[in-house]
C-alpha positions as CSV (number, residue, x, y, z in Angstrom):
1,M,19.1,-51.5,-9.4
2,K,21.2,-51.1,-6.5
3,R,22.9,-48.2,-8.6
4,K,19.7,-46.3,-9.1
5,L,18.8,-46.8,-5.4
6,W,22.3,-45.4,-4.4
7,V,21.7,-42.3,-6.6
8,L,18.3,-41.8,-5.2
9,A,19.5,-41.9,-1.6
10,L,22.5,-39.7,-2.6
11,G,20.1,-37.2,-4.2
12,F,17.9,-37.3,-1.1
13,A,20.8,-36.7,1.2
14,L,22.2,-33.9,-0.8
15,C,18.7,-32.1,-0.8
16,F,18.0,-32.5,2.9
17,V,21.1,-32.7,4.8
18,P,21.9,-28.8,4.4
19,L,18.2,-28.0,5.9
20,S,19.1,-30.1,9.0
21,P,21.2,-27.4,10.5
22,V,18.4,-24.6,10.0
23,A,15.8,-27.0,11.4
24,A,18.0,-27.6,14.6
25,Q,18.7,-23.8,15.0
26,S,15.3,-23.0,14.6
27,Q,14.3,-25.6,17.5
28,T,16.9,-24.4,19.8
29,D,17.0,-20.6,19.4
30,Q,13.4,-19.8,19.9
31,P,13.0,-16.2,20.7
32,S,11.7,-15.6,24.2
33,S,8.3,-13.6,24.3
34,N,9.9,-10.9,26.4
35,S,12.6,-10.1,23.9
36,Q,10.2,-8.8,21.4
37,P,7.3,-6.3,21.6
38,S,4.0,-7.8,21.3
39,K,1.5,-7.0,18.2
40,L,-0.3,-4.5,20.1
41,D,2.8,-2.5,21.2
42,Q,3.8,-2.5,17.4
43,Q,0.5,-1.2,16.3
44,I,0.4,1.5,18.9
45,A,4.0,2.6,17.9
46,K,2.8,2.7,14.2
47,I,-0.1,4.9,15.1
48,K,1.8,7.2,17.3
49,T,4.4,8.0,14.6
50,A,1.7,8.4,11.9
51,I,-0.1,10.9,14.2
52,S,3.2,12.8,15.0
53,K,4.0,12.7,11.3
54,R,0.6,14.2,10.3
55,V,1.1,17.0,13.0
56,T,4.7,18.0,11.7
57,D,3.5,17.9,8.0
58,D,0.4,20.1,8.7
59,K,-1.9,17.3,7.4
60,D,-4.3,17.6,10.5
61,R,-7.6,16.1,9.0
62,V,-7.9,12.6,10.1
63,K,-10.3,9.8,10.2
64,L,-9.8,7.3,13.2
65,Q,-11.0,3.9,13.5
66,L,-11.3,3.1,17.0
67,R,-10.8,-0.3,18.6
68,D,-14.5,-0.5,19.6
69,G,-15.4,-0.3,15.9
70,S,-16.6,3.4,15.7
71,E,-15.1,6.1,13.4
72,V,-14.1,9.5,14.6
73,K,-13.5,12.6,11.7
74,G,-11.9,15.6,12.8
75,R,-8.7,17.8,13.1
76,L,-5.5,17.0,15.0
77,A,-5.4,19.8,17.5
78,V,-2.4,18.4,20.2
79,A,-0.4,15.2,20.0
80,G,1.5,14.2,23.3
81,G,3.4,11.5,24.4
82,D,0.6,9.2,25.7
83,S,-2.5,10.9,23.9
84,F,-3.7,13.4,21.6
85,T,-6.5,15.7,21.0
86,I,-9.1,16.1,18.1
87,T,-11.5,18.2,17.3
88,K,-14.7,17.1,15.6
89,D,-15.7,18.5,12.2
90,K,-19.3,19.2,13.6
91,S,-18.6,20.5,16.9
92,S,-16.1,22.5,18.6
93,Q,-15.9,20.1,21.5
94,P,-12.2,18.6,21.7
95,M,-12.0,14.8,22.3
96,T,-8.7,13.3,23.8
97,F,-7.8,9.7,22.7
98,T,-4.9,7.5,23.8
99,Y,-2.8,5.7,21.2
100,A,-4.0,2.4,22.6
101,D,-7.7,3.3,21.7
102,V,-6.9,3.7,17.8
103,Q,-6.7,0.9,15.6
104,K,-6.2,2.9,12.5
105,V,-5.5,6.3,11.2
106,N,-6.4,7.7,7.8
107,G,-6.4,11.0,6.0
108,Q,-9.5,12.4,4.6
109,G,-9.7,12.8,1.2
110,L,-8.0,10.7,-1.7
111,G,-4.4,9.6,-1.3
112,R,-1.5,10.4,-3.8
113,G,-1.9,6.9,-5.6
114,A,-5.7,7.5,-6.3
115,K,-5.1,11.0,-7.7
116,I,-2.4,9.8,-9.9
117,G,-4.4,7.0,-11.2
118,I,-7.4,9.5,-11.8
119,I,-5.2,11.7,-13.8
120,A,-3.8,8.9,-15.9
121,A,-7.2,7.8,-16.6
122,I,-8.2,11.3,-17.8
123,V,-5.3,11.6,-20.0
124,A,-5.5,7.9,-21.4
125,G,-9.3,8.7,-22.2
126,I,-8.6,12.0,-24.1
127,A,-5.7,10.1,-25.9
128,A,-8.2,7.6,-26.8
129,I,-10.6,10.2,-28.1
130,V,-8.1,11.9,-30.3
131,V,-7.0,8.5,-31.9
132,I,-10.6,7.5,-32.5
133,K,-11.1,11.0,-34.1
134,A,-8.1,10.8,-36.0
135,V,-8.8,7.4,-37.4
136,R,-12.4,8.2,-38.4
137,N,-11.5,11.3,-40.4
138,F,-8.5,9.6,-42.2
139,D,-8.9,8.8,-45.8
140,P,-5.6,8.2,-47.8
141,F,-7.3,8.1,-51.1
142,E,-9.3,11.5,-50.5
143,N,-7.7,13.0,-53.6
144,G,-7.4,9.8,-55.6
145,I,-4.2,7.9,-56.4
146,R,-1.5,9.6,-58.6
147,L,1.2,7.5,-59.9
148,Q,4.1,9.3,-61.8
149,G,5.3,7.8,-64.8
150,V,2.5,5.5,-65.6
151,K,0.1,6.2,-68.6
152,F,-3.3,4.8,-68.4
């Protein structure tokens, strides 16, 4: 009985002792809030790179979801350091937004993955129709069975 307790204690020690330095390090090395940018700053940087990438790639049609919950569709006209300008689709009046006003940037239309999925579905559908037609019209005994060398 003593031996089983020793084996059990040794097993727990082998499992949990390597984790103690990790736990001690995580308690002592808590990063300060000043060393990492806030979540809002990270989102703003992401939005800024997305808009600048769209401007350089000539994909100027965008749909913006603003932080107040509204959506704006239009074309990117100018992207600057702190703000960018969009011309709405239905009016020629340009609107200027700061990067902090925007929550999400989407392109208008379908993405590349959606287009590939649609094409794959069409190809699979055509292949299924061809297979079904071939199976329905397949008759291996259409001309009867002929055995050579066998006399009936």
